[in-house]
matplotlib code that plots the C-alpha trace (Angstrom):
import matplotlib.pyplot as plt

x = [153.8, 150.5, 150.2, 150.5, 149.8, 149.8, 153.2, 153.2, 155.9, 155.8, 157.2, 161.0, 163.5, 164.6, 167.8, 169.7, 169.2, 172.5, 172.6, 172.8, 176.3, 177.8, 178.0, 181.2, 182.9, 182.9, 186.2, 185.3, 182.0, 183.8, 186.3, 183.6, 181.7, 184.9, 185.6, 182.1, 182.3, 185.6, 184.0, 181.1, 183.5, 185.6, 182.6, 181.3, 184.6, 184.8, 181.3, 181.9, 185.1, 183.5, 180.6, 183.1, 184.8, 181.7, 180.7, 183.8, 183.1, 186.6, 189.7, 191.8, 189.3, 189.0, 192.8, 193.1, 190.4, 192.0, 195.4, 193.8, 191.4, 194.1, 196.4, 193.6, 193.1, 196.8, 197.7, 200.0, 200.2, 202.0, 201.5, 201.0, 198.8, 200.3, 197.6, 199.1, 196.5, 197.7, 198.1, 195.4, 195.9, 194.4, 195.4, 197.6, 196.3, 199.0, 200.3, 198.9, 200.7, 199.0, 200.8, 199.6, 202.0, 204.6, 205.7, 206.6, 210.3, 209.6, 207.8, 210.6, 213.1, 211.0, 211.0, 214.8, 214.6, 214.7, 211.2, 211.9, 213.5, 210.2, 207.3, 204.7, 206.9, 207.1, 203.3, 202.9, 205.3, 203.2, 201.5, 198.0, 196.9, 199.6, 201.5, 200.9, 198.1, 200.4, 204.0, 205.4, 208.9, 208.9, 212.4, 213.7, 217.1, 217.6, 216.9, 220.3, 218.7, 217.2, 218.6, 221.1, 219.5, 216.2, 217.7, 219.2, 215.9, 214.1, 216.7, 216.3, 212.5, 212.4, 210.4, 211.4, 208.7, 206.3, 203.2, 201.9, 198.7, 197.8, 194.8, 193.4, 190.0, 188.3, 187.4, 190.4, 193.2, 196.0, 195.4, 197.8, 199.2, 199.1, 201.9, 202.0, 205.0, 205.7, 208.1, 209.3, 209.8, 206.3, 203.8, 200.0, 198.4, 196.3, 193.0, 194.4, 195.7, 192.3, 190.5, 192.8, 192.6, 188.8, 188.9, 191.6, 189.4, 186.4, 188.5, 190.0, 186.6, 185.5, 188.7, 188.3, 184.8, 186.0, 188.9, 186.6, 184.2, 186.9, 188.5, 185.2, 184.7, 188.2, 187.5, 184.3, 186.0, 188.7, 186.0, 184.2, 187.4, 188.1, 184.6, 185.1, 187.5, 191.1, 191.9, 190.0, 190.5, 192.3, 190.1, 191.2, 189.1, 188.1, 189.8, 188.3, 188.6, 186.7, 186.3, 184.9, 184.1, 183.0, 181.1, 183.0, 179.8, 180.0, 177.6, 176.3, 177.4, 179.4, 180.8, 182.2, 183.9, 184.6, 185.8, 183.3, 183.7, 184.4, 186.1, 183.0, 183.0, 180.4, 180.0, 177.8, 177.1, 174.6, 173.5, 172.1, 169.7, 171.1, 174.5, 176.9, 178.2, 174.9, 174.7, 178.4, 177.6, 174.5, 176.5, 179.2, 176.7, 174.8, 178.0, 179.2, 175.9, 175.8, 179.2, 177.9, 174.8, 176.8, 179.1, 176.1, 173.8, 175.6, 174.3, 170.9, 171.1, 167.4, 167.9, 170.9, 168.9, 165.8, 167.9, 169.4, 166.0, 164.7, 167.8, 167.3, 163.6, 164.2, 167.3, 166.7, 163.1, 163.4, 166.2, 166.0, 168.7, 169.3, 171.5, 172.6, 174.3, 175.8, 177.0, 179.7, 181.4, 184.4, 185.2, 181.9, 181.4, 178.0, 176.5, 173.3, 172.2, 169.3, 168.7, 166.6, 165.7, 169.1, 170.2, 170.7, 174.3, 175.8, 177.7, 180.4, 182.0, 183.2, 179.8, 177.4, 176.8, 173.6, 171.9, 171.0, 167.2, 166.5, 163.1, 161.6, 161.9, 161.4, 164.4, 165.2, 163.1, 160.1, 158.1, 157.0, 158.5, 160.9, 161.5, 162.1, 163.3, 167.0, 168.5, 171.1, 173.6, 176.6, 179.3, 181.4, 185.2, 186.6, 183.3, 183.1, 180.2, 179.8, 178.0, 177.4, 175.4, 172.7, 175.0, 176.7, 173.3, 172.3, 175.6, 175.1, 172.3, 170.1, 166.7, 167.1, 166.3, 168.9, 171.4, 170.9, 171.4, 174.5, 176.0, 175.2, 176.9, 180.0, 180.3, 179.8, 182.6, 185.3, 188.2, 189.3, 192.7, 191.1, 188.7, 191.1, 191.6, 188.6, 190.1, 190.5, 186.9, 185.7, 187.8, 186.6, 183.0, 183.6, 185.4, 182.4, 179.5, 180.4, 180.6, 183.8, 185.2, 187.9, 188.3, 187.0, 184.2, 185.2, 184.8, 181.3, 179.9, 176.5, 177.4, 176.4, 178.7, 179.7, 180.8, 181.7, 182.7, 184.1, 184.5, 186.3, 185.8, 188.7]
y = [-152.4, -150.8, -147.3, -147.6, -144.8, -142.1, -143.1, -143.8, -146.4, -145.6, -142.1, -142.1, -141.2, -137.6, -136.7, -135.6, -138.9, -140.8, -144.2, -147.2, -148.4, -151.1, -154.3, -155.2, -152.1, -153.7, -152.3, -148.6, -149.2, -150.9, -148.0, -145.4, -147.3, -147.7, -144.0, -143.1, -145.4, -143.8, -140.3, -141.4, -142.9, -139.7, -137.5, -139.7, -139.6, -135.8, -135.4, -137.6, -135.7, -132.3, -133.4, -134.5, -131.1, -129.0, -130.8, -129.4, -126.4, -125.2, -124.2, -127.0, -129.7, -128.4, -128.3, -131.9, -133.0, -131.2, -132.9, -136.3, -136.0, -134.7, -137.6, -140.0, -138.2, -138.0, -141.5, -140.5, -141.4, -138.2, -134.5, -131.2, -128.1, -124.7, -122.0, -118.6, -115.9, -112.5, -110.1, -107.5, -103.9, -104.4, -107.9, -110.9, -114.4, -116.9, -119.4, -123.0, -126.1, -129.5, -132.7, -136.2, -139.0, -136.5, -136.0, -132.7, -133.5, -134.1, -130.8, -129.1, -130.5, -129.3, -125.8, -125.7, -125.9, -122.4, -121.3, -120.7, -124.2, -126.0, -126.3, -125.2, -122.3, -120.9, -121.1, -119.3, -116.5, -115.7, -112.4, -112.0, -114.9, -117.6, -118.0, -121.8, -123.6, -126.6, -127.6, -131.1, -132.5, -136.0, -137.0, -135.0, -136.8, -136.8, -133.1, -131.3, -127.9, -128.7, -127.1, -129.4, -128.9, -129.9, -133.0, -133.9, -133.4, -135.5, -138.3, -138.2, -138.2, -140.9, -139.1, -139.0, -136.8, -134.0, -132.5, -129.2, -127.2, -123.6, -122.8, -119.6, -118.1, -115.6, -113.3, -113.7, -114.4, -116.8, -118.4, -121.3, -124.3, -128.1, -130.6, -134.4, -136.7, -139.9, -142.6, -143.3, -141.1, -140.5, -137.9, -137.8, -138.6, -136.1, -137.4, -137.1, -133.6, -132.5, -134.0, -132.5, -129.1, -129.1, -130.1, -127.5, -124.7, -125.8, -126.3, -122.8, -121.2, -123.2, -122.4, -118.7, -118.7, -120.5, -118.1, -115.1, -116.6, -117.5, -114.1, -112.4, -114.7, -113.9, -110.2, -110.4, -112.4, -109.7, -107.0, -109.0, -109.4, -105.7, -104.9, -107.2, -106.4, -106.8, -107.9, -108.5, -106.1, -107.1, -106.5, -107.6, -110.5, -112.0, -113.7, -113.6, -115.8, -115.8, -118.3, -117.1, -119.6, -117.8, -119.4, -117.4, -115.7, -112.7, -113.7, -111.2, -112.8, -110.5, -110.1, -107.4, -106.9, -103.4, -102.0, -99.7, -97.2, -98.4, -101.6, -103.0, -105.0, -105.1, -108.4, -108.7, -111.2, -110.9, -111.9, -109.8, -111.4, -112.0, -112.5, -110.8, -107.2, -105.6, -107.9, -107.0, -103.3, -103.7, -105.7, -103.0, -100.3, -102.3, -103.2, -99.6, -98.3, -100.9, -99.8, -96.2, -97.2, -99.4, -96.5, -94.3, -96.7, -100.0, -100.7, -101.2, -103.9, -103.5, -99.8, -100.7, -103.2, -100.9, -98.1, -100.6, -101.8, -98.3, -97.5, -100.7, -100.1, -96.5, -97.0, -100.5, -101.5, -104.6, -106.2, -108.1, -109.0, -110.9, -109.6, -110.3, -107.7, -108.4, -105.8, -107.7, -106.5, -108.9, -107.9, -109.0, -111.5, -110.1, -110.1, -108.3, -109.3, -109.1, -110.9, -110.2, -113.4, -114.8, -118.2, -118.3, -118.2, -121.3, -121.5, -124.1, -124.9, -127.5, -128.2, -127.1, -126.8, -125.1, -122.6, -119.2, -118.8, -115.7, -114.3, -115.2, -112.2, -111.5, -110.4, -106.8, -105.2, -107.5, -105.5, -101.9, -101.5, -104.0, -104.4, -107.5, -108.0, -108.4, -111.4, -111.3, -114.1, -114.6, -117.0, -118.8, -118.5, -120.5, -120.7, -119.8, -118.0, -118.9, -116.4, -117.9, -117.2, -119.4, -120.6, -122.9, -124.8, -124.7, -125.9, -129.2, -130.1, -131.4, -130.1, -127.3, -129.4, -132.0, -129.2, -127.7, -131.1, -131.7, -128.3, -129.0, -132.4, -131.0, -128.2, -130.7, -132.9, -130.3, -131.9, -130.4, -129.6, -127.2, -125.4, -122.7, -121.6, -120.0, -120.6, -124.3, -124.5, -122.9, -125.2, -128.3, -127.3, -126.6, -129.9, -131.9, -129.8, -129.1, -131.9, -130.4, -129.7, -126.9, -127.0, -124.3, -125.4, -126.2, -123.3, -123.1, -125.3, -124.3, -123.5, -120.9, -118.4, -119.4, -117.1, -118.3, -115.6, -117.2, -115.2, -117.0, -115.3, -115.7]
z = [-131.8, -130.8, -129.4, -125.5, -123.0, -125.7, -127.1, -130.9, -131.5, -135.2, -134.6, -135.3, -132.6, -132.6, -134.5, -131.3, -129.6, -129.3, -131.1, -128.9, -128.0, -130.1, -128.0, -129.8, -128.3, -124.8, -123.6, -124.0, -122.2, -119.3, -119.1, -119.0, -116.3, -114.3, -114.6, -113.6, -110.6, -109.6, -109.8, -107.7, -105.1, -105.0, -104.6, -101.8, -100.0, -100.4, -99.1, -96.1, -95.2, -95.6, -93.4, -90.7, -91.0, -90.7, -87.5, -85.8, -83.6, -82.7, -84.5, -82.8, -83.8, -87.3, -87.9, -86.5, -88.9, -91.9, -91.4, -90.9, -93.9, -96.2, -95.3, -96.4, -99.7, -100.7, -99.4, -96.5, -92.9, -91.6, -92.0, -90.3, -90.6, -89.8, -89.2, -89.5, -90.3, -91.5, -88.5, -88.0, -87.0, -83.5, -82.6, -83.6, -83.6, -82.5, -84.9, -84.5, -85.6, -85.4, -86.5, -87.5, -86.7, -85.5, -81.9, -80.3, -80.9, -84.6, -84.9, -83.1, -85.7, -88.5, -87.0, -87.3, -91.1, -92.7, -93.6, -97.3, -97.6, -96.9, -99.4, -96.8, -95.7, -99.2, -99.4, -96.1, -97.2, -100.3, -100.0, -101.3, -103.5, -103.5, -106.8, -106.5, -104.7, -104.0, -104.0, -104.3, -103.6, -105.1, -103.7, -100.8, -100.5, -104.3, -104.9, -105.3, -104.8, -101.5, -98.3, -96.6, -93.2, -94.7, -96.1, -92.7, -90.9, -93.5, -93.0, -89.2, -89.4, -92.2, -94.9, -98.6, -100.3, -99.3, -100.8, -99.5, -100.2, -99.3, -97.1, -98.6, -97.9, -100.3, -97.3, -95.0, -97.6, -96.7, -93.3, -93.4, -95.2, -94.9, -95.8, -95.8, -95.8, -97.7, -96.5, -100.1, -103.1, -104.3, -105.5, -105.5, -108.8, -110.6, -109.1, -105.5, -106.2, -107.5, -104.5, -101.9, -103.6, -103.5, -99.8, -99.0, -100.4, -98.4, -95.3, -95.6, -95.6, -92.6, -90.7, -91.5, -90.0, -86.9, -86.5, -86.7, -84.2, -81.7, -82.1, -81.3, -78.3, -77.0, -77.5, -75.5, -72.7, -72.5, -72.2, -69.5, -67.5, -67.7, -66.4, -63.3, -60.4, -61.2, -57.6, -54.4, -51.4, -48.3, -45.2, -41.7, -40.4, -43.7, -46.6, -50.1, -53.2, -56.5, -59.3, -62.7, -65.5, -68.7, -71.6, -74.2, -75.5, -73.2, -70.4, -67.9, -64.6, -62.3, -58.8, -56.7, -53.3, -52.1, -48.7, -47.0, -44.1, -40.6, -41.7, -43.4, -46.6, -49.4, -51.3, -54.4, -57.1, -59.9, -63.4, -66.3, -68.8, -72.3, -73.7, -76.0, -76.1, -75.0, -71.9, -71.1, -71.3, -69.1, -66.6, -66.4, -65.8, -63.2, -61.3, -61.3, -60.1, -57.3, -56.1, -55.8, -53.9, -51.6, -50.6, -50.0, -48.1, -47.8, -44.3, -45.8, -48.5, -49.3, -50.1, -52.3, -54.4, -54.5, -56.0, -58.4, -59.4, -60.1, -62.2, -64.2, -64.8, -66.0, -68.1, -69.5, -69.1, -71.4, -69.3, -66.0, -63.6, -60.4, -57.6, -54.1, -51.9, -48.4, -45.9, -43.9, -40.7, -40.2, -36.6, -35.0, -37.9, -38.8, -42.3, -43.4, -46.9, -49.4, -52.6, -55.7, -57.5, -56.6, -55.3, -51.5, -50.1, -48.6, -45.3, -45.1, -41.7, -39.4, -37.8, -40.4, -44.2, -44.9, -47.2, -45.8, -45.6, -47.7, -48.6, -52.0, -54.2, -57.9, -60.1, -60.6, -63.4, -63.1, -60.6, -60.6, -57.1, -55.6, -51.9, -49.7, -46.1, -45.4, -43.6, -40.9, -40.2, -38.0, -39.4, -36.8, -36.9, -39.7, -41.7, -45.3, -47.0, -50.6, -52.9, -56.4, -59.6, -61.0, -63.7, -61.2, -60.8, -64.5, -65.8, -63.9, -66.3, -63.4, -62.3, -59.7, -56.7, -57.6, -58.5, -55.0, -53.4, -55.5, -54.4, -50.8, -50.9, -52.6, -50.0, -47.1, -48.4, -48.3, -46.5, -43.2, -44.6, -47.2, -45.0, -44.0, -47.7, -49.4, -52.9, -52.1, -50.9, -54.2, -56.3, -54.4, -55.0, -58.7, -59.2, -57.8, -59.0, -62.6, -65.2, -66.6, -63.2, -63.1, -66.9, -69.1, -71.4, -75.0, -77.4, -78.7, -75.9, -74.7, -71.1, -68.5, -66.8, -63.3, -60.5, -56.9, -54.4, -51.2, -47.9, -45.0, -41.6, -39.2]

ax = plt.figure().add_subplot(projection="3d")
ax.plot(x, y, z, "-o")
ax.set_aspect("equal")
plt.show()
């Protein structure tokens, strides 16, 4: 053949090139092709299952996905995952058990079996690196060494074999175990054991990261709760209720209610920019400072917010905040309030549902000198004044004008039977305004903090 595209056909093939396969050896070729096709299929399945796992954003969702995917890999229809991280010095993460094809009664029966009599229990009790990554019982009823109670539970639940794997992370150590049940005496083949072992190692690392994340979120939520009032004061002539929905990331929304001299009451809500530990710390400092200013000059809400703005500008010049402070006198039902970049309060009553007309003002920390006129209002007997943070509007997902209209419609629709309970009024508003209603957002969800402080005047 002639030389084509710089390739000389006369040059012999290199010595390391494998000779062509003999066509007569058809059976080995077919076997190799089948094996390669099986490997490709296994890798594709493993890739799809790990992709599904990585899309889970909470521990509960990830555990449910692990038990479902593992059942598909080992050829079972029932199983459970027990998540039991090693206790830490400062906190203990509760044990989590998620079952597939098992009812709560079934899980309860499995709990009656001694821990060391189950394959997954022995994996959980291993300290450090488990001695075995998996344990298999091919015939539960036919194993003479098996605990009699375990045999009775297996007979009642209708399973004959089990296969368990350990969930061990390189960073967190042993965090749990998974077990799957077979209706007949069986055992996964080598290929299935290999695949579920690879999947279990990846799942353990993913679960360890989610556990660390949710632990940090729970810690921040605890700190935020400690920085807010533990209870609301009781002042004659007014009844208070508060609803706080956190996003789990340590938001800076806060509220306060403190009794003042001569039977007065100070009400405040606010929001600090940012999230996380730094925002929580700033929120705590801001709330504590506002309490001090309210005691000294609470009758002048403008002076209270002016002092707060000066403190914020001097101590944390890179941070902004919104705030609303109201000086309430329950006996004459008189409220004097001022707001700094905050949403206007809402009055909910028998004859009216309207926003309080407050002056437009910039948030604290955005101007070299903050000052805005105060507003006076007189709620009628039985009317409720709602103070809320901007998160209530933002969490709706609507533009601000539609969010305000949605809030107004929800407040106007409060049934007459609920109007004498400030907590019921707040719950009704939350239920209609927020997409998730009274439920907390899912862990990891992108949601704003929400605060509603309701004051019902008798």
